[in-house]
FITIPA-665747 format. One record per residue (C-alpha): residue in one letter; x, y, z. Coordinates in steps of 0.1 Angstrom, whole numbers. Layout:
type_px_py_pz
A_X_Y_Z
...
//
This chain:
type_px_py_pz
M_156_317_96
A_151_310_62
K_117_287_51
R_108_274_23
W_72_264_33
S_56_272_62
L_56_240_91
F_19_233_92
H_-5_217_61
S_-25_251_55
T_-38_280_68
D_-67_259_77
A_-45_237_101
P_-62_230_137
E_-53_251_162
N_-28_233_185
T_-19_205_162
D_1_180_184
Q_29_169_161
T_52_149_187
V_72_125_178
K_57_92_189
L_79_64_196
T_78_30_214
T_94_38_248
K_116_14_268
T_134_38_289
S_133_70_302
A_161_81_277
M_138_69_250
N_112_93_267
R_138_122_264
L_142_116_229
S_106_121_226
L_106_152_238
A_139_164_219
L_122_157_186
G_91_173_196
C_64_201_187
V_69_219_158
A_48_248_172
F_71_250_204
W_100_253_182
N_81_280_161
L_80_304_195
F_113_308_192
S_122_311_157
A_115_346_151
A_128_356_184
T_161_339_192
L_173_316_166
A_200_332_142
D_189_333_103
L_210_306_86
N_217_322_56
D_222_355_66
P_259_356_83
S_256_389_100
S_231_372_126
S_247_341_133
T_281_334_145
A_283_300_136
S_304_281_110
W_308_253_92
I_335_232_106
S_355_196_95
T_385_179_111
G_406_191_82
A_408_155_67
L_384_161_39
G_368_144_12
G_367_107_-4
E_335_85_-3
N_320_72_32
Q_339_89_56
W_328_96_93
Y_336_121_118
A_333_126_153
Y_329_158_172
R_330_168_210
K_319_200_226
T_317_208_264
I_299_237_281
D_290_249_313
L_253_259_322
T_249_277_356
A_209_257_355
S_192_235_340
P_178_254_312
E_143_259_307
S_149_265_265
A_175_249_246
I_170_251_208
L_196_237_179
D_195_241_144
I_218_214_128
A_233_211_92
T_257_183_80
D_262_168_47
S_247_138_50
K_234_124_84
Y_243_132_120
W_235_112_152
L_237_133_184
W_243_125_223
I_243_148_252
N_259_135_285
G_262_103_265
E_221_98_256
M_214_98_224
V_191_126_214
V_186_125_177
Y_189_88_157
E_203_93_121
G_193_134_116
G_198_155_83
L_183_144_53
K_197_139_20
R_206_166_2
G_189_185_-25
P_159_205_-18
T_173_227_-51
P_204_215_-70
N_223_236_-46
D_213_242_-10
T_209_219_21
Y_184_208_48
F_190_214_87
D_171_201_116
R_160_218_147
V_162_200_177
D_146_207_211
V_176_193_235
T_161_209_269
P_152_179_284
Y_193_166_282
L_209_195_298
Q_216_203_334
E_231_223_358
G_271_222_354
E_289_205_329
N_275_192_296
T_290_172_269
V_276_169_229
A_287_147_209
L_278_143_171
L_288_117_147
N_288_129_112
W_284_105_80
Y_295_120_49
Y_282_101_18
G_308_116_-7
R_290_105_-34
G_258_112_-52
G_228_87_-62
Y_192_87_-73
S_184_104_-41
H_211_131_-29
I_234_150_-43
S_264_153_-29
S_280_190_-16
G_318_176_-20
S_328_183_11
P_320_171_46
G_311_197_76
V_285_201_100
L_268_237_117
V_255_241_148
D_233_275_159
G_219_268_188
V_203_292_217
I_202_278_254
D_183_304_275
G_189_334_251
E_226_322_251
S_244_309_218
L_259_278_213
V_273_277_179
T_300_253_159
D_335_270_155
N_370_261_161
T_364_250_200
W_348_221_187
L_373_187_190
S_367_167_160
T_384_136_145
K_382_108_116
V_364_79_127
D_386_54_111
S_369_24_122
Y_343_28_95
G_348_16_59
T_336_3_32
A_315_-33_27
G_304_-23_-10
T_286_1_-29
W_258_1_-54
W_259_29_-83
I_223_39_-77
L_229_44_-38
P_245_73_-19
E_251_53_11
A_276_26_12
S_271_-7_28
L_291_-2_57
Q_319_-19_75
Y_330_-15_112
D_367_-26_122
E_360_-32_163
R_402_-30_165
A_401_5_155
S_373_15_177
M_376_45_203
G_349_32_228
D_325_51_245
W_336_81_231
Q_302_101_235
A_306_98_272
P_314_125_292
E_341_111_309
F_359_99_273
D_394_115_272
D_399_135_241
S_427_153_251
K_443_139_214
W_419_152_196
K_425_184_173
A_406_216_170
S_383_218_140
T_389_236_110
V_365_264_101
L_352_259_64
G_327_285_59
A_293_307_74
P_260_298_66
G_250_304_33
D_284_297_19
D_290_275_-11
P_291_240_-13
W_261_241_12
N_245_271_-2
D_213_283_15
L_201_262_46
V_162_253_43
E_143_237_74
R_135_199_76
P_102_196_64
I_91_165_77
P_96_150_112
Q_124_132_126
W_123_94_123
K_100_71_141
D_121_47_164
F_107_15_176
G_134_10_199
Q_159_-21_196
Q_143_-54_197
A_160_-86_209
F_149_-119_187
N_142_-149_207
N_173_-168_210
S_192_-181_236
A_232_-174_235
F_251_-196_216
V_283_-207_203
S_288_-200_163
T_294_-225_144
G_304_-204_112
E_270_-211_97
E_246_-183_88
M_216_-175_110
V_183_-161_95
F_165_-145_118
D_127_-133_111
L_116_-100_116
P_74_-100_121
Y_71_-82_83
Q_95_-65_59
A_106_-31_77
Q_135_-7_77
F_160_-14_101
T_194_-18_115
P_213_-47_129
Y_223_-52_165
F_245_-77_185
K_260_-82_216
I_292_-109_211
A_321_-124_232
V_352_-127_208
P_377_-150_220
S_412_-143_211
N_414_-171_182
A_386_-154_163
A_397_-118_166
G_399_-98_133
Q_373_-120_113
T_341_-107_96
V_305_-109_106
H_287_-106_78
M_245_-91_77
Q_222_-85_53
T_187_-91_41
E_164_-120_19
T_168_-88_-4
N_206_-83_-4
L_214_-95_-42
L_188_-69_-55
S_196_-39_-30
H_233_-42_-24
T_225_-29_8
S_246_-55_34
A_271_-49_67
E_300_-58_79
Y_319_-62_117
I_354_-72_120
T_359_-83_154
A_378_-78_183
T_390_-96_215
G_363_-93_241
V_328_-86_249
H_311_-61_227
E_279_-45_211
Y_274_-33_176
E_247_-13_157
S_250_-9_121
Y_236_26_115
G_234_20_77
W_200_10_74
I_187_-20_54
S_154_-35_45
G_134_-66_43
E_117_-93_67
Q_148_-117_73
L_180_-107_87
H_209_-130_75
I_238_-129_98
Q_273_-150_98
F_290_-151_128
P_331_-165_125
A_332_-194_144
G_338_-198_181
V_321_-164_189
N_299_-163_215
V_267_-148_205
L_250_-132_236
E_219_-114_222
V_209_-106_183
G_180_-77_173
Y_171_-51_154
R_157_-16_154
E_128_-4_133
T_129_30_124
G_103_47_95
Y_89_80_84
N_71_96_116
T_34_85_109
E_6_63_121
F_-14_41_104
V_-49_44_103
D_-77_21_102
Y_-75_20_68
F_-103_-2_46
Q_-113_-34_56
S_-138_-58_47
D_-159_-92_51
D_-132_-104_25
T_-100_-116_40
R_-85_-117_12
I_-90_-82_2
N_-82_-76_39
T_-47_-91_33
L_-44_-72_3
M_-53_-42_22
D_-24_-48_48
K_0_-54_24
G_-3_-29_8
A_-2_-9_34
R_35_-24_49
T_45_-16_11
Q_34_20_13
Y_50_24_48
L_84_14_36
N_87_33_8
M_87_65_28
R_115_79_45
D_136_110_30
N_114_111_6
Y_87_87_-12
F_107_60_-30
D_101_35_-55
T_118_6_-37
P_140_1_-2
D_159_-27_-17
R_174_-18_-48
E_169_21_-56
R_154_43_-28
A_146_72_-58
A_115_95_-58
W_103_85_-95
W_77_107_-94
G_51_84_-114
D_56_62_-82
I_46_90_-58
V_15_100_-72
N_4_62_-68
E_21_67_-33
L_2_94_-24
G_-31_88_-38
Q_-31_60_-11
S_-12_76_14
V_-40_102_26
Y_-63_70_35
M_-38_53_54
F_-16_75_75
D_-26_101_99
T_-13_140_84
N_24_137_92
S_21_122_55
H_9_151_41
D_43_169_51
L_62_138_29
I_40_147_-1
K_42_187_4
K_81_180_2
S_83_159_-30
V_59_187_-45
W_84_213_-38
N_112_191_-49
L_97_183_-83
A_91_222_-92
D_125_233_-76
W_141_207_-93
S_130_219_-130
N_151_217_-160
D_162_252_-176
N_142_242_-205
G_111_243_-184
T_110_203_-187
L_106_184_-151
H_125_154_-144
S_123_125_-116
P_144_112_-94
I_153_138_-72
P_175_151_-56
T_202_134_-77
D_235_140_-96
R_228_109_-118
N_196_111_-139
T_179_145_-152
S_157_128_-179
E_127_138_-184
L_95_105_-184
P_68_125_-198
M_41_106_-192
Q_51_103_-155
M_56_142_-155
L_21_150_-168
A_8_128_-142
S_25_144_-118
V_12_179_-123
G_-21_171_-131
H_-53_155_-118
Y_-39_127_-98
G_-10_147_-84
F_-2_181_-75
A_-40_187_-76
N_-50_154_-54
Y_-23_169_-29
Y_-42_201_-30
R_-78_184_-27
H_-68_167_6
T_-48_195_23
N_-60_232_10
D_-22_240_7
T_-26_274_-16
E_13_278_-1
T_26_251_-17
I_3_254_-50
T_13_292_-55
H_51_283_-55
V_51_253_-76
Y_26_267_-103
P_48_286_-122
K_69_257_-133
V_35_237_-137
S_21_261_-164
N_55_264_-178
Y_58_227_-183
V_19_221_-195
L_13_252_-215
G_48_259_-229
V_67_226_-233
W_38_206_-251
D_18_216_-283
M_-11_208_-299
R_-15_198_-334
S_-36_207_-361
N_-61_180_-357
G_-71_191_-320
L_-50_164_-303
L_-15_167_-285
D_13_168_-305
T_28_138_-296
S_59_140_-314
R_83_149_-287
I_79_119_-269
G_111_100_-275
N_129_123_-303
Q_145_150_-278
A_176_141_-260
G_172_142_-221
M_141_121_-225
W_132_84_-215
D_100_80_-231
W_89_51_-205
F_49_44_-205
D_48_13_-185
W_58_-21_-181
G_52_-46_-205
D_38_-47_-240
N_8_-33_-262
I_10_1_-250
D_-12_25_-271
R_11_54_-265
E_-6_81_-287
A_-42_75_-271
I_-22_69_-238
A_0_103_-240
N_-37_124_-251
C_-53_114_-217
W_-23_118_-193
Y_-24_156_-212
Y_-59_159_-204
L_-58_150_-170
A_-29_174_-167
L_-48_200_-181
Q_-75_197_-159
G_-50_195_-127
Q_-38_228_-140
R_-69_242_-138
E_-78_232_-106
Q_-47_251_-91
A_-47_281_-112
I_-82_286_-97
A_-70_277_-64
I_-47_305_-59
G_-66_329_-80
D_-45_332_-109
T_-68_333_-139
S_-41_340_-169
D_-41_306_-183
L_-77_299_-180
A_-86_305_-215
E_-56_287_-230
I_-65_256_-204
D_-99_257_-214
Q_-94_262_-252
R_-69_227_-253
M_-91_206_-229
E_-123_215_-248
S_-103_207_-285
I_-87_170_-269
A_-125_163_-256
N_-139_170_-288
N_-115_146_-314
Y_-103_121_-288
D_-132_100_-293
S_-137_102_-327
T_-101_99_-337
F_-94_69_-314
W_-126_49_-312
N_-125_19_-332
D_-160_3_-343
S_-146_-29_-353
R_-125_-34_-319
Q_-150_-23_-299
A_-123_-1_-281
Y_-99_33_-282
F_-70_24_-309
S_-47_47_-326
S_-39_41_-357
R_-1_38_-347
H_-7_9_-323
A_-29_-8_-348
S_-1_-7_-374
N_21_-23_-348
G_-3_-51_-342
G_-14_-44_-311
T_-49_-51_-295
P_-69_-27_-269
D_-46_-17_-244
D_-65_-18_-210
R_-42_11_-197
A_-57_37_-226
Q_-93_21_-221
A_-90_31_-184
L_-75_65_-188
A_-101_74_-210
V_-130_71_-190
L_-112_89_-159
A_-105_117_-178
G_-138_120_-191
L_-128_114_-226
A_-154_87_-233
P_-190_89_-237
E_-212_68_-217
S_-224_52_-247
R_-191_32_-250
Y_-192_19_-214
D_-205_-17_-220
A_-178_-23_-249
L_-151_-4_-227
R_-159_-28_-199
E_-153_-59_-219
V_-120_-47_-226
L_-111_-46_-193
V_-122_-73_-176
K_-106_-90_-204
Q_-72_-74_-212
E_-47_-74_-183
K_-15_-63_-197
S_-7_-30_-174
S_17_-33_-146
P_11_-27_-110
F_19_9_-119
M_-8_13_-146
E_-34_-10_-127
A_-39_15_-102
Y_-61_32_-128
V_-79_4_-145
A_-103_-6_-116
P_-112_28_-104
A_-120_34_-143
L_-142_4_-138
A_-160_15_-112
E_-164_50_-127
M_-184_35_-153
G_-210_16_-125
F_-188_-18_-126
A_-169_-13_-92
A_-177_-53_-86
D_-154_-59_-118
G_-129_-34_-106
L_-130_-52_-72
L_-124_-90_-85
R_-102_-78_-111
L_-75_-65_-84
R_-83_-97_-64
R_-76_-115_-93
R_-45_-98_-104
Y_-28_-98_-68
A_-39_-135_-64
D_-6_-146_-60
Q_8_-118_-40
I_-19_-119_-16
D_-16_-161_-11
S_24_-154_-5
S_40_-157_26
Q_58_-122_18
S_46_-90_39
T_47_-63_10
L_35_-59_-28
G_61_-64_-54
E_72_-51_-86
I_52_-73_-105
F_19_-94_-101
Q_41_-124_-96
A_50_-129_-58
G_83_-141_-43
F_120_-129_-48
D_137_-127_-82
A_171_-110_-92
N_150_-86_-116
W_121_-73_-98
T_120_-58_-61
K_96_-79_-37
N_82_-43_-25
H_75_-17_-48
A_55_17_-41
W_40_19_-74
N_11_-8_-59
A_-16_13_-49
P_-50_-4_-43
L_-62_9_-16
T_-74_37_-34
F_-97_22_-52
F_-109_8_-19
A_-112_41_-3
E_-129_63_-31
Y_-149_35_-51
V_-159_12_-23
A_-163_32_5
G_-167_61_-17
I_-152_88_-1
K_-134_115_-13
P_-127_152_-10
I_-147_174_-36
E_-138_209_-23
A_-104_216_-8
G_-90_206_30
Y_-127_186_27
D_-146_213_29
T_-172_192_11
Y_-166_158_3
Q_-183_123_-11
V_-197_94_6
R_-205_72_-26
P_-204_39_-14
N_-207_8_-32
F_-208_-27_-21
A_-188_-44_-51
G_-196_-82_-40
L_-187_-70_-2
N_-215_-76_26
A_-192_-52_50
A_-166_-28_50
S_-148_1_70
Q_-125_31_66
H_-111_56_87
I_-94_84_72
E_-76_114_92
T_-80_146_74
I_-68_180_85
K_-107_185_97
G_-99_154_119
G_-109_122_121
L_-140_106_96
D_-151_75_99
F_-176_53_81
S_-189_16_78
M_-212_-5_59
S_-231_-38_57
R_-259_-57_47
T_-287_-65_70
D_-309_-93_70
V_-322_-99_36
A_-358_-114_51
G_-361_-93_82
P_-382_-58_88
T_-351_-38_82
A_-336_-57_51
G_-313_-34_28
Y_-282_-22_43
Q_-269_-1_70
L_-242_29_68
S_-227_49_95
L_-206_81_96
H_-187_102_114
S_-181_133_102
P_-157_158_115
D_-158_195_121
N_-163_221_98
T_-171_198_63
L_-204_192_44
A_-206_155_35
N_-223_147_0
V_-239_112_10
S_-250_94_-18
L_-275_61_-11
P_-273_33_-41
L_-304_17_-47
D_-294_-4_-77
G_-290_-36_-54
I_-327_-30_-36
R_-361_-42_-49
A_-390_-31_-32
F_-372_-6_-18
D_-395_13_10
Q_-375_39_35
V_-345_57_50
H_-338_59_86
V_-313_86_103
N_-303_85_138
G_-337_65_142
Q_-362_88_123
V_-374_81_88
V_-366_111_63
Y_-373_93_32
S_-404_71_24
N_-423_64_-7
G_-407_95_-28
T_-410_119_1
S_-386_132_23
S_-388_144_61
D_-361_172_70
L_-340_160_100
P_-317_189_115
G_-277_186_97
F_-292_159_75
T_-311_168_42
F_-326_153_10
T_-314_167_-22
G_-326_145_-49
I_-324_118_-68
Q_-295_113_-94
N_-285_83_-114
G_-304_60_-94
R_-291_74_-64
L_-308_92_-33
E_-286_120_-22
F_-285_140_9
E_-264_164_27
A_-248_157_59
A_-235_184_85
P_-206_172_110
G_-218_148_135
D_-230_114_137
W_-253_98_112
D_-264_64_116
I_-282_52_81
T_-306_24_75
V_-317_19_36
V_-353_-6_44
G_-357_-29_14
Q_-350_-63_1
Q_-317_-68_-12
A_-313_-78_-51
G_-293_-104_-57
Y_-254_-101_-54
F_-221_-120_-59
T_-191_-133_-42
T_-162_-150_-50
R_-130_-168_-42
S_-105_-190_-50
W_-104_-230_-49
Q_-77_-252_-47
T_-92_-286_-30
D_-120_-303_-20
S_-118_-294_14
D_-118_-256_5
L_-156_-260_-6
P_-183_-243_12
L_-200_-273_17
D_-218_-288_48
G_-243_-315_49
S_-264_-299_77
K_-273_-273_50
T_-306_-276_28
Y_-300_-284_-10
T_-322_-283_-33
H_-296_-291_-61
A_-264_-306_-58
I_-247_-312_-91
D_-212_-329_-103
F_-205_-327_-141
S_-188_-362_-133
P_-167_-383_-156
G_-173_-422_-162
G_-200_-422_-189
V_-191_-428_-226
A_-205_-418_-258
N_-245_-421_-264
Q_-247_-433_-227
T_-259_-416_-198
L_-242_-423_-162
S_-264_-414_-129
G_-257_-415_-92
T_-247_-400_-66
T_-211_-391_-44
T_-209_-373_-13
I_-183_-344_-12
G_-178_-322_21
G_-208_-344_38
V_-233_-335_7
P_-244_-359_-18
F_-242_-347_-52
T_-260_-361_-84
Q_-237_-372_-110
E_-247_-361_-146
S_-227_-376_-172
V_-221_-381_-211
G_-251_-385_-232
N_-262_-382_-270
G_-231_-375_-285
T_-198_-384_-303
T_-165_-391_-285
T_-140_-370_-304
G_-108_-381_-283
L_-91_-367_-253
G_-124_-378_-237
V_-140_-351_-248
V_-176_-357_-259
S_-197_-334_-287
G_-233_-330_-298
R_-244_-319_-271
D_-270_-293_-264
N_-284_-293_-231
T_-276_-311_-196
S_-304_-309_-175
G_-323_-328_-146
A_-357_-333_-130
N_-358_-301_-114
W_-330_-278_-133
A_-314_-275_-171
L_-285_-260_-185
S_-287_-247_-220
G_-261_-242_-247
I_-235_-271_-236
E_-218_-283_-265
F_-191_-308_-247
T_-186_-329_-218
Y_-151_-333_-208
Q_-143_-366_-194
G_-112_-381_-178
L_-93_-351_-170
G_-80_-365_-141
S_-83_-346_-110
R_-73_-308_-110
A_-75_-302_-70
P_-66_-334_-51
G_-82_-331_-17
E_-100_-351_7
A_-128_-362_-15
G_-100_-369_-44
G_-109_-343_-62
M_-145_-355_-73
L_-156_-325_-83
S_-125_-313_-106
D_-124_-347_-127
G_-150_-337_-154
L_-168_-306_-165
V_-196_-295_-194
A_-187_-266_-218
G_-205_-244_-245
G_-217_-219_-271
M_-208_-183_-262
N_-242_-184_-244
Q_-256_-206_-212
V_-285_-204_-195
L_-290_-224_-161
T_-326_-226_-151
L_-337_-236_-112
N_-373_-249_-111
D_-396_-258_-81
L_-382_-232_-57
E_-400_-219_-27
P_-415_-185_-36
N_-401_-154_-15
T_-373_-174_-5
D_-338_-168_1
Y_-311_-189_-19
I_-275_-192_-25
L_-266_-203_-60
T_-227_-218_-61
W_-209_-232_-89
F_-178_-243_-91
S_-150_-234_-124
P_-122_-247_-136
L_-88_-227_-148
W_-69_-238_-177
N_-33_-234_-173
G_-18_-223_-201
N_-49_-215_-224
T_-62_-177_-229
D_-84_-166_-200
R_-118_-173_-204
V_-137_-138_-194
G_-174_-140_-190
I_-202_-120_-178
L_-227_-134_-153
D_-262_-124_-148
G_-283_-133_-120
S_-318_-122_-127
D_-345_-124_-101
D_-372_-137_-122
G_-389_-101_-128
I_-391_-88_-95
G_-356_-74_-98
Q_-326_-74_-117
G_-297_-90_-97
M_-263_-78_-100
T_-239_-82_-127
I_-203_-95_-125
A_-174_-100_-149
V_-154_-134_-142
V_-123_-144_-157
Q_-113_-180_-155
D_-79_-173_-154
A_-48_-197_-164
D_-27_-187_-136
A_-49_-190_-106
E_-65_-221_-88
M_-100_-227_-97
L_-129_-202_-89
I_-158_-207_-64
T_-188_-182_-75
Q_-217_-172_-52
Y_-251_-152_-60
R_-274_-148_-33
Y_-311_-142_-45
N_-347_-143_-35
T_-373_-155_-58
G_-399_-134_-49
D_-435_-146_-64
S_-416_-173_-80
T_-408_-208_-79
T_-381_-205_-108
F_-345_-186_-110
Q_-319_-186_-141
M_-286_-175_-142
H_-269_-163_-178
F_-232_-168_-189
T_-222_-147_-217
S_-187_-156_-228
L_-168_-125_-237
T_-137_-141_-251
A_-140_-153_-286
G_-140_-192_-292
E_-131_-194_-254
T_-167_-209_-237
L_-169_-210_-197
H_-166_-244_-187
H_-185_-259_-150
Y_-173_-284_-133
A_-205_-286_-107
F_-231_-263_-89
T_-253_-261_-63
N_-284_-242_-48
E_-290_-239_-7
L_-313_-223_14
A_-293_-192_27
T_-296_-197_64
E_-268_-172_70
L_-262_-138_58
F_-227_-141_44
A_-219_-174_26
F_-180_-164_28
V_-178_-148_60
S_-148_-162_81
I_-136_-150_112
V_-103_-141_118
G_-89_-162_147
D_-113_-189_149
A_-89_-215_147
N_-112_-243_157
G_-145_-233_135
D_-165_-228_159
G_-176_-192_152
L_-157_-176_182
V_-126_-163_191
D_-120_-177_226
L_-87_-196_245
A_-101_-229_226
D_-87_-212_196
F_-54_-207_212
D_-50_-241_222
V_-54_-253_186
I_-27_-225_177
S_-3_-237_203
D_-10_-277_194
H_5_-270_162
F_30_-244_167
L_59_-244_142
T_44_-270_122
S_36_-271_85
V_-2_-278_80
D_-27_-275_51
P_-33_-241_47
G_-61_-226_72
S_-61_-254_92
H_-50_-267_125
G_-46_-232_137
D_-32_-216_104
V_-52_-181_109
N_-31_-164_80
S_-35_-199_54
D_3_-196_48
G_5_-231_56
V_28_-228_88
V_11_-225_125
N_36_-196_138
T_38_-163_157
K_20_-142_125
D_-10_-166_136
Y_-7_-158_170
R_-10_-125_168
L_-37_-125_147
W_-55_-145_172
Q_-46_-124_199
Q_-57_-91_186
A_-89_-108_176
Y_-93_-119_211
T_-85_-87_228
E_-112_-70_205
S_-141_-95_212
L_-129_-91_250
S_-133_-54_246
S_-165_-53_228
F_-179_-73_256
G_-163_-49_286
Q_-138_-75_294
G_-108_-55_287
A_-90_-66_314
A_-89_-103_311
R_-56_-119_305
V_-45_-126_272
P_-17_-155_266
E_16_-141_260
P_37_-151_230
T_61_-164_260
S_35_-194_265
L_46_-203_229
L_79_-194_233
L_80_-221_264
L_66_-247_242
C_89_-240_213
V_119_-245_242
A_103_-275_259
L_102_-291_223
G_138_-279_216
L_131_-254_190
V_148_-221_185
S_139_-187_168
Y_164_-192_143
R_174_-212_116
R_209_-224_99
I_214_-228_66
K_247_-235_44
S_273_-207_46
T_275_-184_20
A_299_-159_30
A_336_-163_21
//
């Protein structure tokens, strides 16, 4: 059997690896399907001894066959073969190759659902599947039936052979089963074309029930009119050529799922059915068609059809019929229009997808970040199938710039089955290289062989091939692709006499698309040198991995040359950023992409970090594609909290949207020009590698780092399924005032690994000890040995340890320095105000005063009495602006640096309190200082301030620094008063130490744009986390229990204020999504107290409620189909 790669990830793969396909089973047939698509290790037992080499005709008697009616686009063919067995077999393995897809039944039972891969392991060759059919065969007569879908056209994900055909070469208990002219076949005329899209090889399907062959897969079907198949060639023959074993699992089949609708008679209107999330799915239905509705069309599509051009049609015939459209579509809504008069008995869908399992990827106490992670995970999964691709609803194309981002977070999100798809992608890119040594994507394709130079450099370098190697230790793959990597990096690209990359070939050669990113302000020269340097880094790592030292001298010379010249060439003192002369001449501003890559490549010295930080918290030009590198750059410089806030800010619209995925641009919602699901979003990588701080140091996790940063969070966790086994990590702050103040970490480190554990102290004051598994391992500069957990030193303000495999509970004892949390604010009801708390300050910069007159009074908002501080000692300049103020102050506080008071703005946040806090504000110079007096020493407080966000104006960017008044430097963050978001709430938790005074410094970074403030409060910290909300706690009593279910059911299918009345996910509607979140949280709460057997209300409880109210789970909209 010809193989291009091993079926395991590397020689270090665990023994007895279980790669059985996991399916959601509904019947015993589904269980047999799971077995048939089962264990790769079992298949390998037979490959050498009993199965023929499909590329050696002398060892195989199988033939390529077809019906004789060849050619054309979107053609379907059916095949049947009857065999007799003297006994139920102990082993039956089939190798199956087609162009393009197939479905397999044995004795009328589905064995393979959409087998085959889109063609093109190389520009000439074809994939084959290996399938275990043992569970389906029986003693006596057996019927094998196969349906072949021949695309007949290429696209951005497939290259057509030019001829339909099927080849089967199998062994059943030592006897051959092969395709030849004894197989019966026929063209399936019931399939037609509903539409095509030039990018996609697969057509939108039309099925005419009037031409149906009936249950032709059944053993009893009369195939006497079918003809003997035509033999087209032998294995290895043109146009299918060499056959390469499928390197990825068969699809995961979730089974058919019915929508919760009762039977109804169609009025001809379009119906919309909601899926629980966006998915790859095939629609199905069962209908009864009267004679007057026969010959009419059922239209099927999703909400993304305008962009994706994938839909389906079905032409009715009299009688009761069931139909499933085999061409998968993508969306979170099924739009379907039945002809008037058709009795619709059932409507549903079958989700299928890449066979991998989600792991417990990054989660935290910040619900908005968790939403971002969940949407990112759904986005990632939806862009995995035959290849990684950019989007499931437009191109389905393996653009390798997107794949770099995808593989960087797949390894932290899925089990190790996902490694197989990365491996396939790596081999494909190398094996599709152009004759001149350049690389191109998407592949496979017959449409586009243009080089995208920046994407190709990223692909072969540090974040591409080398990153795959670090996670898998797959030297077989690196050995195979390295010659292509070397030829591209060192052979295609040249250096200039100034020691930098020669970029003259970019955009000046035929067959090139010089795309860097969507958007404007792209500093191409500065970016290109960074990507090239990262490519050299990655090539060097790959060369060392396979022991090829022939290129190292040239690699090192080029890297040294760029490192010595990048900063001196591109640093612009007046701009305080990296800035190429060409970019300056084009009138550009500092490019956030270029600054980020300079940091990540290691080309920016630490002396530049403060200046680069200012650029990266102010400048937001990158698309989601390049945003994947900006937040990591901030964390690399030591500003992880800024990176987190930037991601939360940039993704705010998508976090708040009702869609389950992340789109092509930062603005949420469907647009005909942009996809609502795009693979280049990669926020999870930042949280896994820079917040949890976990990534491999030596390939395959032989050694890996655990370098956490709280980054403004209070708790977080991450599970990673490595090739060595599961790795679990969690971290949480502990009670600031308690005896074990500081933070806690928990680590489960898998076998055959070594963890470099790096404990941060920058958020700790009065540091005391480190406890591991209850034992003191470090105290006052002295370390104590603990078997398996060893102190190795102090580096960059962190305590460094090495941890052997096992379970480690780590507590850092000391007091937390101050730390920030932030969130958006839409209405006064969102405010974190509670009249039962103790407030030392509650100040509202309210309207109502006039020039040279001070207004003082109180107003109660959220149960908290606010002192109103208004205008005084200034001159009205129009629009309610009063100038000439130097300070705003009260009896126990002062805000210096204030120059203006804005009044009479009108409520910008209408809410329960009438938008009181948003009707007036103060502003000032570039530096402001808030001083609080008369505080209690050694006491924890939470300072909260409320900021406006100005529509249409330049974003106002500031550095906020809470210093704990001489007892320890607090955490510093950068915030953006964003023109496109809601208003901003920022909280800072601190301890006064021995002082009775606290100061907060506000430093504006945007020239001419000062920071603005509506109000502030200072409260006694009675809770550890100011912003923790309990998912599922619908009634806000701090518990997840049946009382929350009552709230959800009382308001089910109603619109409410976001976050209220059972709206658990804050999307403004109480529906099954809220129920599922509550159900998960409630089940987990029961399990944690040993009550796993307690009964959880089922969705049917809500369904019965809906029926009682006369509601159904679909809705009618105006007919849109002809």
